[in-house]
N, C-alpha and C positions, 0 to 999 in steps of 0.2 A: 165376479163383480161384487158379490156379497163379502168375499174375503177382503178385497181392497177397501171397501167402505168401512168394514170393521176395523182395519188397521188405521185408517185415517181418523176414525172416531176415537180410537185408543190414544193416538198422539195428542188429539185435542184435549182429552181427559187429563193426560199427564201434564200438559201445559197449564191447564186450569188449576191443578192441584198445587202448583208451585206458588200460587197466590196465598195459600193458607200458611202464613208465616209464623203465627204465634203458637208454638208447640210447648211441650213441657219436658223437662228432665227430672225424673223422680229420684229422690235420694232414698237410701234404704231405711231412713228413719221415718219415712212416710211424707215428708215435706217435698216441695218441688221448686224448681227454678224455671223461669220462662226462657225458651230458646227461640230466637228470631230466625226462623228457617230450620232446616234439618240438622240435628246434632250429628257429629261424626265420631265414629269409634276409631281412634288412632292408637294402635298398640294397646297398652293397658290404661289409656286415658280417654275421656269423653271431651271433645272439643266442640264448642258452640259459641254463638254470639248472644249475649244476654242483654235485653233492653233494660236500661236503668231508670226509665221514666215512662209512664203510661200515655205517650203522645203518639200521633200518627206516624211520625218519622223519628223514632226515639234514638237518643245516643246509645251506642252499643259498647259493651265491654267483652273482650274475648276471654272466654272461660276455658280453663283446663282443669278438669276434675278427675281424680283417680277413679278408675272403673270400680274399685272395691267399695266406693261410697255410693255408687249409682245402681238403682234397680233398672237394669237395661231392658229386661223383658217388658216391664210395664211402660217404660219410655218408648219402646218400639211399638207396643200396642196403641199407645196414645197417638203416636204419629200416624199410624194406619187409620185410626178412627177419625182423626182430624182431616186427613186427605179424603177419606170417603165422605165425610159430612160436607166438606167444601165442594166436592164433585157433585154430590146429589143436589146441593143448593144451586149450583151454577150451570152445570152442563149435562147432567144425567138425562133429563127429559128430552132434550134436543137429540142426544145420541140415540135414545130409545126410539124416538120418532123416525130417525134415519134408518135404524135397523128394521122397523116395521115396514117402511116404504120399500126397502131393499127386498124384504121377504115377499111383498106384493109383486114386485117386478120379477122375482124368481118364479113365483107361481105362474105368471104370464108366460115366461120362457118355457116352462114345462109344457104348457098347452100348445105352444108353437113349435115344439121340437118335432123333427121328422121321424124319429125312431124311438122305440122303447129304451134302447141302450143310451141314447143321448139324454132322454128324460132321467134315467137312473143316475147318469154322471152329474147332471145339474143338481139333482136332489142331494146326492152325496156331498158335493162341494158346499152346498148351502148348509147342510146339516153340520158339517165340521166347523164352519165359521160361526154358526149359531151356538154350538156347544162350547166354543171358546169364549164367547162374548161375556158371560157373567164374571168370570174370574179376571178379565181385563177391565171390567167396569164396576169394581167394588160390589159385585153381586146385586146390582140394581135390577129390580123387577125380575128376579130369577125365576119366580113361579110362573110368570107370564112366558118367559123364555122356554120353560119346560113344556108348557102347553103347545108352543110352536114346534118344539122338538117332537112331541108325541104325534102331532099332525104330520110332520115330515116322515116319521118312522112308519106311520100307517100307509102314507103314500108310497114310500119306498118298498114296503112289504107287498103292496098290491102290484107295483110295477114288476117286481122280481117274480111274483107269482104268475104274471102274464107271460113271462119268458119261459115258464115251466120249471123254474128253480124250485127244488124241494127243501133246501137248507139256506137259511139266511144268517148273515154275520152282522148283527146290529150292535153298535156300541151305545147301549141305552144308558141314559143318565140315571143316577141314583135319586130316589125321591127324598132321602133323608140327608140333610147337610151334617157335616162333622160339627161337633160342639165348638163354639167360638166364645172367647172371653172378650166381652165388649167393654172398652174403657170409656167411661162417661167423660164427655168434654167439659172443660171448665170455662167459665166466663173470663173475659179479659181482666187482668188484675187491677184493683183499685190503686190509688196513689199510696195508701198505707201498705197494701200488700206488696207493691213494687219496692218500697223501702225495706220492708221485712225480708223480701227475698234477697236484696243486696246484702243485708246483714247475715243471712244464712249463707250466701255465696262466699262471704269473707271468711267464714269459718270452715267452708268446704274445700277451698283451694289449698294447694301445698305451698305456693310461692309466697313468702313473707311480703314481697313488694306488692303483689296483687292484694293481699289481705289489707295492707295499709291503705292502698288506693281505694279499695271498696269501702272501708270504714270512713274514709274522708269523703267519698261520694255520698254516702248515706247522710253524713253530717251536713253537707252543703245542701242536699235536697230537703232535709228537714228545715233548715234555716230559711230556705226560700219559700217553703210551702206551709209554714206554721198556721197560717189562717185557714187552711183547708184540712188540717189534721186535728184529731182530738188532743187537747192541750196536754193532759197528763201523759198520754202515750208518747207524744212528741218529745216531751221533756225527758221521760225515762229512756226512750230509744236513743236520743242524742247523747245522753250521758253514758249509756252503755257503749255506744260506738266510740265515743271519745276515750273512755277508759281502756277499751280494747285496743284502739290504735296506739295510745301512749304505751301500753304494755308491750306491744309489738316493737315499737321504737326503742324502748329500753332493752329489750332482748337483742335487737340489732346492734345497739351500741355495746352491749356486753360482749357479744361475739367479735365485733370489730376490735375492741380493746384486747380481748384474749388473743386474737390473731396477731395484732401488732406486737404485743409483749413476747409471744413465743417466737415470732420471726426475728425480732431484735436479739433475743437470747440465742437463737440458732445461728445467726450471723456471727456472733462473738465466738461461738463454739466451732464454727467452720474455720475461722481465722486461726484457732488453736489446733485445728484438726482433731478435736476431741470427739472421736467417734462414739465412745461409750456414753458421754453426756448427751449426745444427740439421740442415741437409741433410747435413753431414759426419757428424754423430752418427748419423743414420738410416742412412747408407751404411755405417757401421762395424759395424752389427749382424751381418751374415753372418760377418764375420771373427771377431767376439767369440764368436758361437755355435759356429763351427768350433773355436775354441780350447778350448771346453768339451766338444767331441766331438759337437755336434749332437744332443744327447740329449733335448731338450725342445721339439719343434716347436710345440706349443700355446702354451708360454710365450713363444716367439719371436714367434709371430703376434700375441699380445696386446701384447707390448712394441712391435712395429712399429706396431700400430694406435694405441697411446697416443702414440708419438712423432710419428706423422702428424697426430694431433689437435693436438699442441703446435706443430708446424710451421705448421699452418693458423692457429692462434691468433697466432703470431709474425708471420705475413704480414699478418693483419688489423690487428694492432697497428701494424706499420710503415706500412701504408696510412693508418691514422688519423693517425699522427704526421706523415706527409708532407703530408696535407691540412692539419693544424694549422699546419705550418710555412708553407704557402702563405697561410694566413689570419691568421697571428699579428699582422701589422701592422694589419689591420682591427680585430682584437679589442683591441689596445692602444689604438687611437684611440678606440674606444667607451668603454673604461675611463676614458680621460682625460676624455672629454666628459661622462660620467655621474658623475664623481667629485664635482663640486660639488653637483648636486642630491641625491646620496645623503648627503653630509655635512649638508646642510640638513635632510633627513628625519631623520637621526640626532638632531638637536637636538630634534625633536618627540617622540622616543620616551618620555621621562619623563612628558610631559603626556598622551600617549595612554594610557600605563599607568595614570595617575590616572583618566582617563575610564573605562577598562576596569574598574577596581576600584571605581568609584563612590566614590572617596575624596576628591573635591573638586576643583573647577576654578575658578581665579580668573578674573575678567574679563580681566586682562592675559594670562593663559595662552591663553585662547580667542582673543583678538585676535592674539596671536603666531602661533598655529596658522594662522589665516586668512591673515595676511600671508605667512607662510613658504610655505604651500601655493600661493598665487598666484605667488610667485617661482619655485618648483620647476616649476610647470606651464609657465610661460613658457620656462624653460631647457630642459625636456624636449621641448617642442614643436618645437624647431629641431634636435634631435639625430636623425640618420639612422642607426639601428642596422644592422649587417650582417644578412643574412637569418637567420643562425644564432642571432642574439640578438634577433630581433623579438619572440618570445614573452616573453623576459625583460623587454624594454622595456615591453611591454604590461602585465605583472604590476606593474612599478614604477609606471606611470601609474595603474593601478587602485588600488594601495595609497595613492597620494597623494589620489585622489578619495575613498576611504573615510575618510581622515584629515579631509578637509574636511567630509564628512557627519557624522562623529563630533562635530566641534566645533559645527556648526550645531544638531544634535539635542540636544546637551548644553545649549546656550544656551536652547533652547526648553523643555527639561525644568526647568531652574532657574527660569526666569521663571514657568512654570505650576505649579511644585512637583509635577510629574507623574513619579511613580516609573516608570511604564511607559515613558515616553519616555527616562528615564535609562538604563533597561536597553537600549533600542534604541541609544542612543549607545554604551553599553558594547560591544554586538555589533559596531558599526561600527568602533570603535577596535581591537577584537581582530582583526577582519578585515584592517585596515590593517597591523597588526604582523605578522600571519601571512603576508600576501602579500609584504611587504617581505623577510621572512626567506627565503621561497621564491625570490624574485627573486635574492637574494644567492647562495643555494646553486646555482641553475640557471646563473647567470652563471659561477661558478667552474668548474662542470662543463664549460662550453664553452671557456673561455679557457685552462684549464690544459692542459699537455702530456698527451696520453693515456697512461695507465698500464694494465698488464694487470689484468684483472678477477680 
């Protein structure tokens, strides 16, 4: 029973501690930032919500500060001290009263037990719960708890002696506490202190956007609250914030201009596949960054990544052009060989368009298509395309075959006055024209010198 009561009281204490929202994040220079609630250690950064005005429900700014800037040990001590103080002020006495009542009930159970063994078991359970109580309740009234433990130890020794036991195993508590570093709690920040911490925060964060936003916030707060602030301080602080914000904006603009110039230059070098020039451009980034003060590492990382992508694109383009140069003679030979068959097919185009449109085909036109197709097939059959153009050559041969089919089916449709066959001929003619156009496009894609995508 005592153990259950102690667990319930511990849960109540934890819930009460959540109300202690104004904590501190201490920086290594000795200054601090207010944290609304518990700060969190995320990797190598401390993340917390910082109130930017001393109001009951303040507006919050999400802070992300590098751990290297934070005195984490002191920050943790302060959080523990704040939780303990809040607990002592709100819940501690009620919890101790519950513990005392439970101890009284336990003593009554000891007297009502039927046997010495049962009494020993009751005392041992009570003693364990009592020994754990201080550390779960911020060491509140720990000296009083020790006195209760001493009383239980004496009772337990007497009970065991009554059973005839000669040796006792008592887990006695130490009378001396380990030294603790107590972090004094700070009062809620004043309006001026809140503005000062916003300015400190602006210089502590790594993100330029956060810095600019925090400087702007400080300026707005000063402008709204001038009547409540020391005049000289407000003027100096606002000027400091404005100058710092404009300096950050100038730095941002300098890095945006640097990025735009270098990307434009890189694009031109990619079009020329100038790998060496791109390598030199990439190698110049550290010096250009240093000339701007090395103020935007994230922007530089992004710029370097973009230039590396363009360098890779230039290398791929140069590789493709080198291959094209090696194969250019074979491509030119194929273009020479296929030129005559393609010119002949071009002569068929108007007649195939008529078949496609069902606009009429004379006997002479159909005969011309048949003879021309036969000639083209003979010429194409002896052409040996390079491997890269084999698919193109196959498209051309298929287009010629569809032209022959279109002529044959059109002749059959005319003789039978069969509109369905006429539509079949139209489809064949359309297919022949489409494949021929595709063959031309694909051939140009292979034989032309590669260009950047």
